[in-house]
C-alpha positions in Angstrom: 25.1 -23.2 35.3 22.1 -24.0 37.6 18.7 -24.4 36.0 16.1 -21.6 36.4 13.8 -22.0 39.4 10.2 -21.6 38.3 9.2 -20.6 41.8 11.5 -17.6 41.7 9.9 -14.7 39.8 13.2 -13.5 38.3 14.2 -17.0 37.4 10.8 -17.7 35.9 11.1 -14.6 33.8 14.5 -15.8 32.5 12.9 -19.2 31.7 10.1 -17.4 29.7 12.7 -15.5 27.7 14.6 -18.7 27.0 11.4 -20.4 25.7 10.7 -17.4 23.5 14.2 -17.4 22.1 13.8 -21.1 21.3 10.6 -20.4 19.3 12.5 -17.7 17.3 15.4 -20.1 16.7 13.2 -22.9 15.5 11.2 -20.7 13.2 14.2 -18.9 11.8 15.8 -22.3 11.1 12.6 -23.5 9.4 12.7 -20.5 7.1 16.3 -21.0 6.3 15.6 -24.7 5.5 12.8 -23.8 3.1 14.8 -21.0 1.5 17.6 -23.5 0.7 15.0 -25.6 -1.2 13.8 -22.8 -3.4 14.2 -23.8 -7.0 12.6 -23.6 -10.4 9.3 -24.6 -8.8 8.9 -21.2 -7.2 9.5 -19.6 -10.6 6.9 -21.9 -12.3 4.4 -20.9 -9.6 5.1 -17.2 -10.5 4.6 -18.0 -14.2 1.2 -19.5 -13.5 0.1 -16.6 -11.3 1.4 -14.0 -13.7 -0.4 -15.8 -16.6 -3.7 -16.1 -14.8 -6.4 -14.4 -16.8 -9.2 -15.2 -14.3 -8.5 -15.1 -10.5 -6.5 -16.8 -7.9 -8.3 -18.9 -5.3 -6.5 -19.8 -2.1 -7.8 -22.7 -0.1 -6.9 -24.5 3.1 -8.1 -26.0 6.4 -7.5 -25.0 10.0 -4.4 -22.9 10.6 -3.3 -23.4 7.0 -6.7 -21.8 6.0 -6.0 -18.8 8.2 -2.6 -18.3 6.5 -4.3 -18.8 3.1 -6.8 -16.1 3.9 -3.9 -13.7 4.5 -2.1 -14.7 1.4 -5.2 -14.1 -0.7 -5.6 -10.6 0.9 -1.9 -9.8 0.2 -2.2 -10.9 -3.5 -5.4 -8.8 -3.9 -3.9 -5.7 -2.4 -0.8 -5.9 -4.6 -2.5 -6.2 -8.0 -3.5 -9.9 -8.3 -7.2 -10.6 -7.9 -7.5 -13.3 -5.3 -10.0 -14.7 -2.8 -10.0 -17.4 -0.1 -12.4 -20.3 0.1 -12.4 -22.7 3.0 -11.8 -26.2 1.8 -14.6 -27.8 3.8 -17.1 -25.2 2.7 -15.9 -25.7 -0.9 -16.6 -29.4 -0.6 -20.1 -28.5 0.4 -21.0 -26.2 -2.4 -18.7 -23.2 -2.4 -16.5 -24.9 -5.0 -18.8 -23.1 -7.5 -16.3 -20.2 -7.1 -13.8 -22.3 -9.2 -14.0 -21.5 -13.0 -11.8 -22.3 -15.9 -8.8 -20.1 -16.1 -8.4 -19.9 -12.3 -5.1 -20.7 -10.5 -5.6 -22.5 -7.2 -3.1 -22.2 -4.3 -3.9 -25.0 -1.9 -2.2 -25.1 1.6 -2.0 -28.3 3.6 0.8 -29.5 5.8 -0.2 -33.1 5.4 -1.5 -32.9 1.8 -4.3 -35.2 2.9 -7.0 -32.8 4.2 -10.5 -32.1 2.7 -8.7 -30.4 -0.1 -8.2 -33.8 -1.8 -12.0 -34.0 -2.2 -11.8 -31.0 -4.5 -9.1 -32.5 -6.8 -11.5 -34.2 -9.3 -13.4 -30.9 -9.8 -10.2 -29.0 -10.3 -9.0 -31.6 -12.9 -12.4 -31.4 -14.7 -12.2 -27.6 -14.9 -8.6 -27.7 -16.0 -7.5 -25.1 -13.4 -3.9 -24.8 -12.5 -3.0 -26.0 -9.0 -0.1 -24.8 -6.9 0.3 -26.9 -3.7 2.0 -25.6 -0.6 2.5 -28.7 1.5 4.9 -30.3 3.9 4.6 -33.6 2.1 5.3 -33.3 -1.6 4.5 -37.0 -2.1 1.0 -36.6 -0.6 -2.2 -36.9 -2.6 -2.3 -33.1 -3.0 1.4 -32.9 -4.0 1.1 -35.5 -6.7 -2.0 -33.8 -8.2 -0.4 -30.3 -8.3 1.1 -28.7 -11.3 3.6 -27.0 -9.0 4.6 -28.1 -5.5 6.2 -25.7 -3.1 7.8 -27.8 -0.3 7.1 -26.0 3.0 8.1 -28.9 5.3 9.9 -27.8 8.5 12.5 -29.7 10.6 10.3 -29.2 13.7 7.4 -27.2 15.1 8.1 -24.6 17.8 5.4 -26.2 19.9 7.3 -28.4 22.5 4.8 -31.2 21.8 5.2 -30.9 18.0 1.5 -30.6 17.6 0.5 -26.9 17.3 1.2 -25.5 13.8 3.8 -22.8 14.5 7.0 -23.0 12.4 5.0 -24.6 9.5 2.5 -21.7 9.4 5.2 -19.1 9.6 6.9 -20.7 6.6 3.7 -20.9 4.6 3.0 -17.2 5.4 6.5 -16.1 4.3 6.4 -18.2 1.1 3.0 -16.6 0.3 4.6 -13.1 0.9 7.5 -14.1 -1.4 5.1 -15.0 -4.1 3.1 -11.8 -3.8 6.1 -9.5 -3.7 8.0 -11.2 -6.6 4.7 -11.1 -8.6 4.1 -7.4 -8.0 7.6 -6.7 -9.1 7.2 -8.8 -12.3 4.0 -6.8 -13.0 5.6 -3.5 -12.4 3.0 -2.7 -9.7 3.9 0.7 -8.2 2.9 3.3 -5.7 0.1 4.7 -7.9 -1.4 1.3 -8.4 -1.2 0.6 -4.6 -2.9 4.0 -3.9 -5.9 3.0 -6.1 -6.4 -0.2 -4.1 -6.1 1.5 -0.7 -8.5 4.5 -0.8 -9.4 4.6 2.9 -7.8 4.8 6.3 -4.2 5.8 7.0 -2.9 4.2 3.9 -5.4 6.1 1.7 -4.4 9.4 3.3 -0.7 8.6 2.5 -1.6 8.3 -1.1 -4.0 11.3 -1.5 -2.8 13.5 -4.3 -2.8 17.3 -4.5 -5.5 17.0 -7.2 -7.8 15.1 -4.7 -8.1 18.1 -2.4 -7.2 21.3 -4.3 -9.6 24.2 -5.1 -10.3 24.8 -8.8 -12.1 27.2 -11.1 -13.6 30.4 -9.7 -12.5 29.5 -6.1 -8.8 30.2 -7.1 -7.8 33.8 -6.3 -6.0 35.2 -9.4 -5.3 38.8 -10.6 -3.4 40.3 -13.5 -0.1 42.2 -13.4 -1.9 45.5 -13.8 -4.7 44.8 -11.4 -5.0 47.8 -8.9 -3.7 46.8 -5.5 -7.1 47.8 -4.0 -8.8 45.2 -6.2 -6.1 42.7 -5.4 -6.9 43.1 -1.7 -10.6 42.5 -2.4 -9.7 39.3 -4.3 -7.5 38.0 -1.4 -10.2 38.9 1.1 -13.1 37.5 -0.9 -11.5 34.1 -1.7 -10.3 33.8 2.0 -7.0 32.0 1.4 -4.8 34.9 2.4 -3.1 34.9 -1.1 -3.7 35.7 -4.7 -1.8 34.5 -7.7 -0.5 37.1 -10.3 -0.7 36.0 -13.9 0.4 37.6 -17.2 -1.6 38.1 -20.4 -1.1 34.4 -21.3 -2.4 33.2 -18.0 1.1 32.1 -16.7 1.8 32.5 -13.0 4.5 35.0 -12.4 4.1 35.8 -8.7 1.9 35.7 -5.6 0.7 38.3 -3.2 0.1 37.4 0.4 -0.9 39.2 3.5 2.8 39.5 4.3 3.5 41.2 1.0 0.8 43.7 1.7 2.2 44.5 5.2 5.7 44.9 3.7 4.3 47.2 1.1 2.6 49.3 3.8 6.0 49.5 5.7 7.7 50.8 2.5 5.0 53.5 2.2 3.8 52.2 -1.1 1.0 54.3 -2.5 -1.9 51.8 -2.2 -4.1 54.0 -4.5 -1.7 54.0 -7.3 0.0 50.6 -6.9 -0.6 47.6 -9.1 -0.3 43.9 -8.3 3.1 43.6 -10.1 4.5 46.3 -7.7 4.2 44.2 -4.6 4.1 40.6 -5.7 6.7 38.0 -4.7 8.2 36.6 -7.9 8.9 32.9 -8.7 6.3 31.5 -6.3 6.5 27.9 -4.9 4.2 25.6 -6.9 3.3 21.9 -7.2 1.5 19.7 -9.7 -1.9 18.1 -9.3 -0.4 14.6 -9.5 2.0 15.1 -6.6 1.2 13.4 -3.3 -0.6 15.6 -0.8 2.2 14.7 1.7 4.7 16.3 -0.7 2.6 19.6 -0.6 2.9 19.5 3.2 6.7 19.1 3.0 7.0 22.1 0.6 4.9 24.3 2.9 7.0 23.3 5.9 10.3 23.8 4.1 9.3 27.4 2.9 7.1 28.4 5.9 4.0 29.0 3.7 0.4 28.0 4.0 -0.8 27.9 0.4 0.5 26.4 -2.9 -0.7 27.1 -6.4 -1.1 24.0 -8.5 0.3 24.3 -12.0 0.1 22.2 -15.2 3.1 20.0 -15.5 4.3 21.4 -18.8 4.0 25.1 -17.9 3.4 27.5 -15.0 -0.3 27.9 -15.7 -2.3 27.8 -12.4 -5.0 25.1 -12.4 -5.8 25.1 -8.6 -4.8 26.1 -5.1 -4.3 24.0 -2.0 -4.2 25.4 1.6 -2.8 23.9 4.7 -6.3 23.7 6.2 -7.3 21.4 3.3 -4.5 19.1 4.2 -5.5 19.2 7.8 -9.1 18.3 7.0 -8.0 15.5 4.8 -5.9 14.0 7.7 -2.7 14.3 5.8 -1.1 16.5 8.5 
């Protein structure tokens, strides 16, 4: 097969794709090589992180430092307090962040960077050290309590100089630590929601209780409430609906604008009718702890625009949520 001609645009494009595939092949092979070396050292690293009663400090230099910053962010967002400190800055005063009880994750391909200047302080404080290095026999590797061997057969860079496969491996090992740790801790959706209150993620985890109307704002009438008064309640609260409760305050039905129109079509005597005469029984409800996105799904499934929120143990209305509330909150 003839070699691609760089001067030919189509041939050059083919060459670009071949180069890209080579990068994928090299980095996938590097990941497989590291996975094959996973052993009890990874489990010991998890033991140290799970047992940490202070904080996790991640440190590194250069590209390893950039990966370390991401690892620290991932740990923090999944329930393990962590921060990143640049190794060179730590050697010039920022090492004051280290305290007894910390667990340090140090990233260095060579194991001989400025991190080694921090080793005496780490030993003096008695912190636990996890080394992620391509050279387990390096100064860093020998000083660590646990060594995670992240060496790679080759870098994807054709000169073998730019950290590529090695940084990918370090990133994936960091993710593996964070994910395995969150599963050990039983870190769930509710915990994740607490740590992600803003932006698109925050909106995904808004609960019904975060946006519902409560107290006097909730339109409620009794079974025997005259229909004229019920209409006033619906109009005054401006949700297009009123809940109908019995003497014990339990929700038995709802009356919507649609129910009123249908009553008119049936020639119901508005002057004599009571709420119980026109209400829709067994209304759709939801609990305050449900995700707001679940409320949207219920509304869409039943073609309604309001939901009464009830206590989990009984059908006692504690609030109301309208589709407009969900629109304003950015859930829809």
